[in-house]
Backbone as ProteinMPNN parsed JSONL, in Angstrom:
{"seq_chain_A": "MPLRNNLMVYIRFFTFMAPMFITIATILESALKQNVKGILYITGALFTMLLGNLTSSSFPNRVDPTYDPACNMFDTGAGGWGTLYSSPAPHALFYAYTIVYMTLGMFINKNINLPIFTILILFTILSAALRITAPMKCIKPIDLMIGYLGGILCGLAWYVAIYVAENSASPTLDLTYFSKASSDRETCSLGKRTFRCTKADKN", "coords_chain_A": {"N_chain_A": [[141.085, 57.73, -131.639], [139.388, 58.946, -133.683], [138.238, 56.553, -134.659], [136.74, 55.703, -132.494], [134.859, 57.783, -132.289], [133.536, 57.483, -134.754], [132.437, 54.959, -134.398], [130.566, 55.446, -132.373], [128.849, 57.072, -133.783], [127.736, 55.274, -135.617], [126.492, 53.505, -133.829], [124.59, 55.175, -132.647], [123.1, 55.847, -134.916], [121.966, 53.35, -135.826], [120.594, 52.664, -133.519], [118.692, 54.726, -133.184], [117.306, 54.478, -135.553], [116.223, 52.011, -135.349], [113.423, 51.518, -134.613], [112.136, 52.042, -137.087], [113.379, 50.135, -138.705], [112.489, 47.784, -137.463], [109.732, 47.962, -137.923], [109.644, 47.85, -140.757], [110.717, 45.302, -141.091], [108.701, 43.675, -139.996], [106.665, 44.065, -141.828], [107.792, 42.986, -144.167], [108.14, 40.35, -143.312], [105.489, 39.526, -143.034], [104.655, 39.738, -145.677], [106.278, 37.836, -146.967], [105.596, 35.443, -145.664], [102.938, 35.471, -146.004], [100.923, 36.368, -144.134], [99.023, 38.139, -141.584], [100.288, 39.172, -139.412], [102.245, 41.209, -139.172], [100.775, 43.441, -139.993], [98.853, 43.587, -137.974], [100.517, 44.002, -135.767], [101.662, 46.528, -136.42], [99.342, 48.076, -136.519], [98.553, 48.043, -133.825], [100.803, 49.35, -132.78], [100.552, 51.883, -133.932], [98.166, 52.788, -132.736], [99.081, 52.844, -130.111], [101.138, 54.804, -130.19], [99.625, 56.966, -131.033], [97.938, 57.284, -128.859], [99.845, 57.995, -126.969], [100.647, 60.461, -128.0], [98.271, 61.93, -127.786], [97.909, 62.034, -125.039], [100.127, 63.297, -124.062], [100.21, 66.057, -123.477], [98.898, 66.198, -121.106], [100.572, 65.581, -119.084], [102.869, 66.997, -116.697], [105.524, 67.227, -117.419], [108.309, 68.552, -119.234], [110.277, 69.07, -122.236], [113.821, 69.367, -122.177], [115.222, 72.516, -122.858], [117.681, 72.532, -124.135], [117.881, 70.281, -125.679], [118.934, 67.813, -128.109], [118.312, 68.146, -131.598], [118.212, 65.75, -132.978], [116.816, 64.044, -131.429], [114.215, 63.641, -132.206], [112.754, 61.864, -134.793], [110.803, 62.639, -136.557], [109.391, 65.768, -137.387], [107.459, 67.404, -135.105], [106.579, 69.888, -134.641], [107.029, 73.002, -132.807], [105.608, 73.01, -130.432], [104.904, 70.401, -129.838], [104.609, 66.819, -129.183], [107.481, 65.524, -127.857], [108.97, 67.688, -128.595], [108.092, 69.732, -126.998], [106.42, 68.571, -125.0], [107.416, 65.96, -122.931], [106.665, 63.552, -121.85], [104.629, 60.645, -122.396], [107.876, 59.131, -122.891], [108.589, 58.855, -126.265], [110.152, 56.801, -127.599], [110.475, 54.938, -125.552], [107.856, 54.197, -125.1], [107.25, 52.965, -127.551], [109.172, 50.814, -127.684], [108.58, 49.349, -125.356], [105.941, 48.545, -125.872], [106.444, 46.992, -128.178], [108.185, 44.939, -127.229], [106.556, 43.615, -125.331], [104.289, 42.854, -126.914], [105.465, 41.32, -128.973], [106.944, 39.322, -127.686], [105.441, 38.065, -125.734], [104.051, 35.809, -126.543], [106.147, 34.021, -126.727], [106.699, 33.241, -124.088], [104.249, 32.296, -123.201], [103.811, 30.1, -124.863], [106.098, 28.734, -124.421], [108.307, 29.033, -126.145], [110.973, 30.245, -126.617], [112.665, 32.714, -128.318], [115.698, 33.522, -128.29], [117.645, 35.232, -129.642], [116.01, 37.3, -130.88], [114.663, 38.343, -128.643], [116.842, 39.264, -127.124], [117.959, 41.217, -128.851], [115.894, 43.137, -128.963], [115.766, 43.956, -126.265], [118.357, 44.97, -126.007], [118.403, 47.159, -127.835], [116.458, 48.709, -126.613], [117.664, 49.407, -124.159], [119.985, 50.743, -125.083], [118.838, 52.879, -126.516], [117.542, 54.279, -124.463], [119.728, 54.966, -122.831], [121.28, 56.601, -124.517], [119.534, 58.712, -125.081], [118.919, 59.856, -122.642], [121.149, 60.95, -121.546], [123.835, 63.439, -121.723], [125.306, 64.279, -124.925], [122.66, 64.634, -125.772], [120.235, 64.624, -124.159], [117.393, 64.2, -124.31], [115.227, 63.366, -122.778], [113.908, 62.739, -119.419], [114.384, 60.594, -116.503], [111.789, 60.113, -115.421], [110.167, 60.411, -117.639], [110.901, 58.208, -119.117], [109.984, 56.096, -117.443], [107.204, 56.514, -117.45], [106.736, 56.141, -120.148], [107.548, 53.444, -120.515], [105.71, 52.131, -118.832], [103.249, 52.829, -120.033], [103.632, 51.675, -122.573], [103.871, 48.949, -121.932], [101.311, 48.398, -120.9], [99.703, 48.98, -123.148], [100.749, 47.168, -125.036], [100.173, 44.741, -123.771], [97.358, 44.844, -123.63], [96.658, 44.935, -126.361], [97.78, 42.545, -127.277], [96.3, 40.637, -125.817], [93.751, 41.101, -126.887], [94.101, 40.335, -129.596], [94.956, 37.725, -129.205], [92.727, 36.501, -128.034], [90.923, 36.706, -130.174], [92.285, 35.111, -131.974], [92.215, 32.554, -130.816], [89.55, 32.096, -130.533], [88.429, 31.451, -132.881], [87.503, 28.797, -135.141], [88.911, 26.575, -137.313], [91.761, 27.244, -135.077], [93.271, 30.408, -135.483], [96.267, 31.926, -136.889], [97.638, 34.443, -135.647], [99.216, 35.849, -133.829], [102.633, 36.501, -132.8], [104.957, 33.846, -132.437], [103.091, 31.904, -131.791], [101.277, 28.831, -131.073], [100.674, 27.688, -133.485], [102.604, 28.674, -135.17], [105.079, 27.832, -134.324], [108.575, 27.999, -133.878], [109.929, 25.819, -133.293], [109.083, 23.464, -134.422], [108.587, 19.977, -134.625], [109.119, 16.756, -136.054], [107.839, 13.567, -135.75], [107.871, 10.041, -135.84], [106.712, 8.459, -134.056], [105.799, 5.618, -131.97], [106.169, 3.086, -133.82], [106.0, 0.006, -135.591], [107.801, -1.487, -138.143], [107.62, -3.783, -140.813], [109.647, -5.696, -142.859], [109.693, -7.217, -146.013], [110.913, -9.678, -148.306], [110.869, -9.583, -151.677], [110.177, -12.065, -154.125], [112.032, -12.726, -157.024], [110.871, -13.479, -160.066]], "CA_chain_A": [[139.991, 58.634, -131.288], [138.402, 58.998, -134.771], [137.526, 55.283, -134.74], [135.761, 55.704, -131.408], [133.79, 58.704, -132.666], [132.783, 56.865, -135.844], [131.683, 53.844, -133.832], [129.415, 56.016, -131.683], [127.917, 57.557, -134.814], [127.023, 54.098, -136.13], [125.63, 52.997, -132.768], [123.467, 56.097, -132.536], [122.268, 55.747, -136.12], [121.182, 52.113, -135.822], [119.699, 52.68, -132.367], [117.579, 55.642, -133.429], [116.55, 54.006, -136.706], [115.719, 50.664, -135.064], [111.964, 51.391, -134.746], [111.773, 51.962, -138.501], [113.847, 48.837, -139.194], [111.585, 46.764, -136.913], [108.459, 48.085, -138.641], [109.843, 47.333, -142.12], [110.927, 43.854, -140.986], [107.413, 43.004, -139.774], [105.927, 44.113, -143.096], [108.414, 42.011, -145.072], [107.832, 39.008, -142.791], [104.095, 39.223, -143.374], [104.569, 39.562, -147.127], [106.934, 36.583, -147.335], [104.863, 34.311, -145.099], [101.528, 35.666, -146.366], [100.06, 36.44, -142.953], [98.669, 39.513, -141.202], [100.906, 39.478, -138.123], [102.883, 42.513, -139.254], [99.725, 44.465, -140.061], [98.269, 43.696, -136.636], [101.534, 44.626, -134.904], [101.763, 47.95, -136.76], [98.091, 48.713, -136.101], [98.667, 48.256, -132.387], [101.836, 50.353, -132.551], [99.984, 53.187, -134.293], [97.236, 53.15, -131.672], [99.885, 53.149, -128.925], [101.801, 56.093, -130.375], [98.577, 57.981, -131.081], [97.528, 57.496, -127.47], [100.924, 58.737, -126.331], [100.593, 61.84, -128.496], [97.076, 62.582, -127.263], [97.994, 62.208, -123.587], [101.39, 63.943, -123.682], [99.992, 67.391, -122.919], [98.285, 66.083, -119.778], [101.65, 65.403, -118.109], [103.547, 68.272, -116.428], [106.932, 67.17, -117.791], [108.653, 69.275, -120.453], [111.566, 68.76, -122.839], [114.913, 70.286, -121.858], [115.431, 73.448, -123.984], [118.967, 72.292, -124.799], [117.878, 68.937, -126.257], [119.472, 67.644, -129.463], [117.245, 67.96, -132.6], [118.182, 64.349, -133.412], [115.933, 63.288, -130.525], [112.965, 63.358, -132.902], [112.91, 61.475, -136.19], [109.831, 63.411, -137.315], [109.122, 67.09, -136.833], [106.09, 67.498, -134.571], [106.294, 71.285, -134.346], [107.683, 73.511, -131.613], [104.817, 72.738, -129.237], [104.359, 69.052, -129.954], [105.13, 65.711, -128.387], [108.893, 65.31, -128.136], [109.637, 68.988, -128.716], [107.673, 70.473, -125.807], [105.989, 67.581, -124.002], [108.402, 64.872, -122.91], [106.081, 62.295, -121.343], [105.574, 59.536, -122.191], [108.99, 59.126, -123.845], [108.114, 58.123, -127.454], [110.9, 55.567, -127.879], [110.182, 53.989, -124.481], [106.504, 53.715, -125.371], [107.322, 52.053, -128.7], [109.922, 49.602, -127.363], [107.851, 48.559, -124.359], [104.838, 47.913, -126.597], [106.995, 45.974, -129.079], [108.7, 43.806, -126.459], [105.427, 42.87, -124.755], [103.45, 42.243, -127.947], [106.192, 40.326, -129.766], [107.56, 38.241, -126.92], [104.528, 37.422, -124.789], [103.782, 34.477, -127.078], [107.291, 33.152, -126.434], [106.597, 32.714, -122.729], [102.997, 31.543, -123.093], [103.964, 28.83, -125.58], [107.422, 28.184, -124.09], [109.042, 29.002, -127.407], [111.815, 31.425, -126.464], [113.601, 33.051, -129.394], [116.654, 34.332, -127.545], [118.218, 36.342, -130.424], [115.059, 38.403, -131.027], [114.445, 38.923, -127.321], [118.068, 39.978, -126.752], [118.099, 42.404, -129.694], [114.914, 44.125, -128.536], [116.202, 44.482, -124.964], [119.58, 45.744, -126.231], [118.04, 48.437, -128.439], [115.72, 49.468, -125.606], [118.639, 49.954, -123.21], [120.83, 51.707, -125.798], [118.047, 54.062, -126.822], [117.336, 55.01, -123.215], [121.01, 55.506, -122.369], [121.713, 57.683, -125.403], [118.601, 59.833, -125.048], [118.781, 60.44, -121.31], [122.425, 61.551, -121.15], [124.423, 64.441, -122.609], [124.864, 65.63, -125.283], [121.315, 64.689, -126.333], [119.304, 65.065, -123.099], [116.038, 64.26, -124.873], [114.192, 63.05, -121.788], [114.317, 62.511, -118.03], [113.994, 59.248, -116.045], [110.342, 60.0, -115.236], [109.581, 60.226, -118.973], [111.144, 56.8, -119.451], [109.115, 55.243, -116.656], [105.838, 56.665, -117.955], [106.714, 55.512, -121.469], [107.582, 51.99, -120.363], [104.444, 51.685, -118.258], [102.22, 52.951, -121.069], [103.889, 50.683, -123.616], [103.556, 47.62, -121.404], [99.853, 48.266, -120.815], [99.157, 48.932, -124.515], [101.161, 45.91, -125.637], [99.42, 43.664, -123.134], [95.951, 44.942, -124.033], [96.535, 44.582, -127.778], [98.072, 41.118, -127.416], [95.153, 39.893, -125.3], [92.661, 41.234, -127.856], [94.408, 39.503, -130.769], [95.04, 36.336, -128.732], [91.35, 36.019, -127.874], [90.388, 36.531, -131.527], [93.023, 34.001, -132.574], [91.817, 31.27, -130.235], [88.089, 31.958, -130.544], [88.039, 30.925, -134.19], [87.63, 27.354, -135.348], [90.104, 26.23, -136.526], [92.516, 28.334, -134.482], [94.007, 31.234, -136.438], [97.679, 32.193, -136.595], [97.664, 35.905, -135.712], [100.226, 36.416, -132.936], [103.989, 35.987, -132.955], [105.35, 32.703, -131.62], [101.925, 31.145, -131.356], [101.461, 27.385, -131.229], [100.563, 27.345, -134.91], [103.784, 29.12, -135.911], [106.241, 27.562, -133.493], [109.862, 27.864, -134.555], [110.539, 24.555, -132.874], [108.241, 22.36, -134.867], [109.314, 18.715, -134.745], [108.43, 15.673, -136.758], [108.11, 12.31, -135.073], [107.168, 8.889, -136.385], [106.008, 7.796, -132.972], [106.183, 4.227, -131.735], [105.593, 2.236, -134.853], [106.803, -1.147, -135.981], [107.815, -1.708, -139.589], [108.012, -5.16, -141.183], [110.206, -5.753, -144.208], [109.556, -8.515, -146.691], [111.731, -9.813, -149.488], [110.075, -10.001, -152.817], [110.831, -13.047, -154.985], [112.192, -12.316, -158.404], [110.536, -14.568, -160.99]], "C_chain_A": [[138.948, 58.746, -132.406], [137.58, 57.729, -134.881], [136.426, 55.224, -133.683], [134.572, 56.599, -131.763], [132.917, 58.115, -133.763], [131.923, 55.725, -135.333], [130.433, 54.358, -133.126], [128.37, 56.543, -132.659], [127.083, 56.402, -135.348], [126.045, 53.552, -135.088], [124.389, 53.87, -132.628], [122.525, 55.965, -133.729], [121.374, 54.514, -136.069], [120.211, 52.058, -134.642], [118.475, 53.54, -132.632], [116.721, 55.213, -134.617], [115.906, 52.649, -136.469], [114.2, 50.555, -135.143], [111.496, 51.286, -136.185], [112.185, 50.617, -139.086], [112.914, 47.716, -138.723], [110.264, 46.768, -137.673], [108.556, 47.504, -140.05], [109.994, 45.816, -142.091], [109.612, 43.109, -140.791], [106.566, 42.991, -141.048], [106.466, 43.069, -144.062], [108.107, 40.589, -144.629], [106.414, 38.598, -143.144], [103.933, 38.97, -144.863], [105.15, 38.219, -147.554], [106.151, 35.36, -146.87], [103.361, 34.389, -145.337], [100.607, 35.559, -145.153], [99.818, 37.905, -142.598], [99.306, 39.924, -139.875], [101.535, 40.866, -138.106], [101.87, 43.643, -139.261], [99.104, 44.677, -138.691], [99.231, 44.351, -135.662], [101.602, 46.129, -135.148], [100.501, 48.702, -136.36], [98.115, 49.016, -134.607], [99.692, 49.337, -132.041], [101.321, 51.757, -132.857], [99.012, 53.68, -133.232], [97.994, 53.575, -130.414], [100.527, 54.522, -129.03], [100.784, 57.229, -130.449], [98.096, 58.318, -129.674], [98.581, 58.297, -126.709], [100.909, 60.205, -126.716], [99.418, 62.596, -127.875], [97.172, 62.876, -125.765], [99.223, 63.001, -123.141], [101.189, 65.296, -123.007], [99.382, 67.349, -121.512], [99.327, 65.868, -118.686], [102.389, 66.725, -117.905], [104.988, 68.341, -116.934], [107.18, 67.828, -119.151], [110.053, 68.904, -120.932], [112.595, 69.811, -122.429], [115.164, 71.201, -123.061], [116.72, 73.203, -124.757], [119.029, 70.923, -125.476], [118.399, 68.948, -127.696], [118.313, 67.441, -130.442], [117.122, 66.529, -133.088], [117.307, 63.485, -132.516], [114.666, 62.849, -131.252], [113.224, 63.047, -134.37], [111.99, 62.302, -137.082], [109.558, 64.726, -136.604], [107.663, 67.184, -136.395], [105.714, 68.935, -134.231], [106.888, 71.698, -133.01], [106.909, 73.184, -130.334], [104.235, 71.355, -129.212], [104.997, 68.055, -129.01], [106.577, 65.437, -128.79], [109.664, 66.595, -128.318], [109.268, 69.92, -127.56], [107.3, 69.514, -124.682], [106.904, 66.365, -124.064], [107.853, 63.535, -122.435], [104.814, 61.929, -122.123], [106.68, 59.58, -123.237], [108.597, 58.276, -125.058], [108.823, 56.799, -127.699], [110.607, 54.513, -126.823], [108.809, 53.381, -124.677], [106.514, 52.672, -126.479], [108.001, 50.738, -128.329], [109.186, 48.727, -126.352], [106.671, 47.84, -125.007], [105.36, 46.749, -127.445], [107.455, 44.741, -128.328], [107.554, 42.964, -125.915], [104.651, 42.147, -125.844], [104.178, 41.121, -128.682], [106.663, 39.129, -128.959], [106.623, 37.534, -125.944], [104.202, 35.995, -125.234], [104.91, 33.501, -126.813], [107.107, 32.464, -125.089], [105.32, 31.892, -122.537], [103.152, 30.153, -123.699], [105.316, 28.172, -125.353], [108.27, 27.987, -125.341], [109.933, 30.236, -127.464], [112.759, 31.57, -127.653], [114.599, 34.034, -128.795], [117.266, 35.465, -128.371], [117.281, 37.541, -130.556], [114.839, 39.103, -129.693], [115.645, 39.772, -126.892], [118.23, 41.267, -127.544], [117.135, 43.502, -129.254], [115.313, 44.762, -127.204], [117.419, 45.383, -125.145], [119.267, 47.118, -126.809], [117.274, 49.321, -127.45], [116.67, 50.146, -124.631], [119.505, 51.024, -123.87], [120.08, 53.008, -126.06], [117.839, 54.92, -125.577], [118.621, 55.687, -122.764], [121.457, 56.699, -123.205], [120.828, 58.917, -125.261], [118.552, 60.542, -123.695], [120.036, 61.186, -120.856], [122.863, 62.625, -122.142], [125.219, 63.711, -123.702], [123.397, 65.731, -125.727], [120.295, 65.225, -125.334], [117.869, 65.24, -123.621], [114.975, 64.186, -123.788], [114.793, 62.928, -120.4], [113.851, 61.115, -117.615], [112.488, 59.077, -115.889], [109.634, 59.79, -116.573], [109.748, 58.781, -119.438], [110.149, 55.894, -118.744], [107.671, 55.3, -117.147], [105.7, 55.992, -119.314], [106.697, 53.993, -121.384], [106.26, 51.458, -119.826], [103.328, 51.725, -119.3], [102.382, 51.916, -122.163], [103.548, 49.275, -123.187], [102.048, 47.398, -121.375], [99.23, 48.152, -122.203], [99.504, 47.619, -125.202], [100.392, 44.732, -125.079], [97.968, 43.66, -123.584], [95.759, 44.498, -125.483], [96.795, 43.093, -127.995], [96.882, 40.279, -126.957], [93.995, 39.931, -126.286], [92.881, 40.329, -129.07], [94.452, 38.029, -130.389], [93.653, 35.729, -128.587], [90.719, 35.773, -129.235], [91.009, 35.318, -132.207], [92.496, 32.652, -132.098], [90.307, 31.067, -130.168], [87.597, 31.345, -131.85], [88.22, 29.411, -134.237], [87.755, 27.086, -136.85], [90.842, 27.468, -136.022], [93.312, 29.079, -135.54], [95.455, 31.421, -135.989], [97.902, 33.697, -136.733], [98.774, 36.534, -134.875], [101.588, 35.786, -133.204], [104.25, 34.865, -131.953], [104.154, 31.971, -131.019], [102.189, 29.657, -131.56], [101.462, 26.987, -132.695], [101.807, 27.713, -135.691], [105.062, 28.898, -135.113], [107.499, 27.379, -134.322], [110.547, 26.557, -134.196], [109.661, 23.375, -133.232], [109.096, 21.106, -135.053], [108.464, 17.699, -135.468], [108.822, 14.357, -136.107], [107.272, 11.194, -135.688], [106.369, 8.166, -135.309], [106.504, 6.356, -132.812], [105.474, 3.33, -132.737], [106.56, 1.11, -135.192], [106.672, -1.365, -137.472], [108.305, -3.118, -139.87], [108.467, -5.146, -142.629], [110.056, -7.152, -144.793], [110.409, -8.507, -147.94], [110.886, -10.353, -150.63], [110.854, -10.969, -153.678], [110.904, -12.536, -156.407], [111.933, -13.525, -159.315], [111.072, -14.272, -162.387]], "O_chain_A": [[137.751, 58.656, -132.134], [136.382, 57.782, -135.158], [135.32, 54.753, -133.949], [133.419, 56.218, -131.561], [131.693, 58.232, -133.711], [130.794, 55.547, -135.79], [129.359, 53.773, -133.262], [127.168, 56.472, -132.402], [125.87, 56.53, -135.513], [124.917, 53.185, -135.415], [123.273, 53.363, -132.505], [121.304, 55.969, -133.571], [120.16, 54.618, -136.247], [119.133, 51.475, -134.75], [117.35, 53.135, -132.341], [115.538, 55.547, -134.68], [115.126, 52.182, -137.298], [113.707, 49.573, -135.698], [110.569, 50.534, -136.485], [111.443, 50.023, -139.868], [112.588, 46.809, -139.49], [109.738, 45.712, -138.026], [107.675, 46.765, -140.49], [109.465, 45.12, -142.957], [109.422, 42.031, -141.355], [105.843, 42.03, -141.315], [105.697, 42.352, -144.702], [107.846, 39.718, -145.459], [106.169, 37.45, -143.513], [103.168, 38.096, -145.271], [104.58, 37.538, -148.407], [106.053, 34.364, -147.588], [102.607, 33.503, -144.934], [99.653, 34.781, -145.137], [100.355, 38.803, -143.247], [98.9, 40.922, -139.279], [101.377, 41.613, -137.14], [102.07, 44.674, -138.62], [98.854, 45.813, -138.287], [98.824, 45.159, -134.828], [101.599, 46.916, -134.201], [100.579, 49.845, -135.909], [97.744, 50.109, -134.178], [99.482, 50.136, -131.129], [101.617, 52.706, -132.131], [99.03, 54.856, -132.868], [97.612, 54.529, -129.736], [100.475, 55.314, -128.088], [101.054, 58.333, -129.977], [97.875, 59.482, -129.34], [98.25, 59.169, -125.906], [101.126, 61.083, -125.881], [99.552, 63.756, -127.487], [96.588, 63.844, -125.278], [99.343, 63.341, -121.964], [101.914, 65.641, -122.073], [99.36, 68.362, -120.814], [99.012, 65.959, -117.5], [102.521, 67.501, -118.851], [105.608, 69.404, -116.883], [106.389, 67.689, -120.083], [110.902, 68.483, -120.146], [112.28, 70.998, -122.343], [115.305, 70.708, -124.181], [116.841, 73.62, -125.909], [120.116, 70.452, -125.812], [118.314, 69.955, -128.399], [117.414, 66.649, -130.162], [116.06, 66.123, -133.561], [117.081, 62.312, -132.817], [114.108, 61.796, -130.944], [113.824, 63.841, -135.095], [112.34, 62.628, -138.216], [109.501, 64.785, -135.376], [106.75, 67.058, -137.211], [104.678, 69.186, -133.616], [107.212, 70.851, -132.178], [107.506, 73.093, -129.262], [103.174, 71.142, -128.624], [105.812, 68.405, -128.157], [106.852, 65.148, -129.954], [110.89, 66.601, -128.208], [110.051, 70.795, -127.191], [107.795, 69.628, -123.56], [107.135, 65.809, -125.138], [108.501, 62.501, -122.597], [104.02, 62.804, -122.468], [106.445, 60.023, -124.361], [108.3, 57.091, -124.901], [108.177, 55.789, -127.976], [110.499, 53.329, -127.141], [108.614, 52.187, -124.447], [105.872, 51.628, -126.367], [107.475, 49.665, -128.622], [109.172, 47.502, -126.481], [106.426, 46.666, -124.729], [104.79, 45.658, -127.431], [107.157, 43.618, -128.734], [107.576, 41.738, -126.024], [104.38, 40.952, -125.719], [103.582, 40.087, -128.982], [106.77, 38.027, -129.497], [106.987, 36.499, -125.385], [104.092, 35.089, -124.409], [104.681, 32.298, -126.687], [107.33, 31.26, -124.96], [105.315, 30.908, -121.797], [102.693, 29.16, -123.135], [105.651, 27.18, -126.002], [108.862, 26.931, -125.561], [109.692, 31.155, -128.247], [113.546, 30.673, -127.955], [114.365, 35.243, -128.797], [117.399, 36.575, -127.854], [117.707, 38.68, -130.364], [114.832, 40.333, -129.631], [115.477, 40.869, -126.359], [118.595, 42.299, -126.98], [117.517, 44.67, -129.18], [115.206, 45.977, -127.041], [117.511, 46.437, -124.516], [119.795, 48.127, -126.341], [117.43, 50.542, -127.455], [116.503, 51.323, -124.312], [119.734, 52.085, -123.29], [120.613, 54.098, -125.853], [117.949, 56.145, -125.635], [118.606, 56.85, -122.361], [121.953, 57.689, -122.668], [121.32, 60.044, -125.316], [118.177, 61.712, -123.625], [119.993, 61.96, -119.899], [122.338, 62.715, -123.252], [125.758, 62.635, -123.444], [122.937, 66.831, -126.033], [119.572, 66.175, -125.633], [117.228, 66.269, -123.408], [113.947, 64.86, -123.866], [116.009, 63.0, -120.218], [113.017, 60.514, -118.292], [111.957, 58.008, -116.192], [108.629, 59.083, -116.645], [108.858, 58.209, -120.066], [109.54, 55.026, -119.368], [106.998, 54.274, -117.249], [104.687, 55.356, -119.604], [105.934, 53.332, -122.088], [105.749, 50.449, -120.311], [102.559, 50.774, -119.434], [101.401, 51.341, -122.633], [103.005, 48.493, -123.967], [101.562, 46.34, -121.776], [98.338, 47.331, -122.421], [98.661, 47.022, -125.871], [100.003, 43.828, -125.818], [97.408, 42.606, -123.885], [94.813, 43.774, -125.797], [96.116, 42.451, -128.796], [96.498, 39.321, -127.629], [93.329, 38.919, -126.503], [91.962, 39.642, -129.517], [94.029, 37.175, -131.169], [93.427, 34.581, -128.969], [90.056, 34.757, -129.44], [90.332, 34.587, -132.93], [92.351, 31.72, -132.889], [89.838, 29.994, -129.79], [86.498, 30.793, -131.919], [88.99, 28.834, -133.47], [86.808, 27.339, -137.595], [90.589, 28.586, -136.47], [93.952, 28.464, -136.393], [95.814, 31.11, -134.853], [98.305, 34.176, -137.793], [99.226, 37.638, -135.18], [101.687, 34.69, -133.756], [103.83, 34.922, -130.797], [104.205, 31.487, -129.888], [103.2, 29.272, -132.147], [102.165, 26.06, -133.097], [102.061, 27.147, -136.754], [106.011, 29.676, -135.211], [107.49, 26.689, -135.342], [111.608, 26.23, -134.727], [109.513, 22.424, -132.465], [110.205, 21.179, -135.581], [107.236, 17.786, -135.483], [110.007, 14.07, -135.935], [106.102, 11.392, -136.013], [105.476, 7.371, -135.602], [107.485, 5.941, -133.429], [104.346, 2.885, -132.525], [107.778, 1.258, -135.087], [105.564, -1.421, -138.006], [109.263, -3.595, -139.262], [107.766, -4.65, -143.512], [110.279, -8.148, -144.105], [110.608, -7.463, -148.562], [110.284, -11.423, -150.548], [112.036, -10.756, -153.947], [109.939, -11.977, -156.927], [112.709, -14.481, -159.317], [110.888, -15.075, -163.302]]}, "name": "protein", "num_of_chains": 1, "seq": "MPLRNNLMVYIRFFTFMAPMFITIATILESALKQNVKGILYITGALFTMLLGNLTSSSFPNRVDPTYDPACNMFDTGAGGWGTLYSSPAPHALFYAYTIVYMTLGMFINKNINLPIFTILILFTILSAALRITAPMKCIKPIDLMIGYLGGILCGLAWYVAIYVAENSASPTLDLTYFSKASSDRETCSLGKRTFRCTKADKN"}
């Protein structure tokens, strides 16, 4: 029984901290590879979350008074998004934006990175399952749906904007994840060439 309880604690911790881990990972990736992909991703994420915060009060949905304080990583005040207003669900908004923005390039360029795609989907499902059920009861199904829809639209809009900028430049820039310029499946081929060997005389 203690092992089971400890396992759930770890699952909850990594699930709820995943957005921060993802953000840090994108910053480190950009620093190591000396590109601006992480900065562009985070900029889009900030705009998405800001939009969610600004529109939350326009929805009639409210947070359950018995919700767990662990539902919110940051304190937004008693009458803020996540403490009073429940729609769009913050985590759903973030994950939907992240999945669309990070993986759209995979399908466009037929460069599927299955581990990354699987991890993002897994954390999205875990986060929803933990937050929607007791004992946490952070949100309701309608909050999830609104969050996913908003995240998908924001992720799609931001990706299209960056994709157009990326492909409008000459030469083509490398701004989006899994673009043609940064394919993880780069191959090297000699092509159809014929080589002729000659023996040198030793005098």
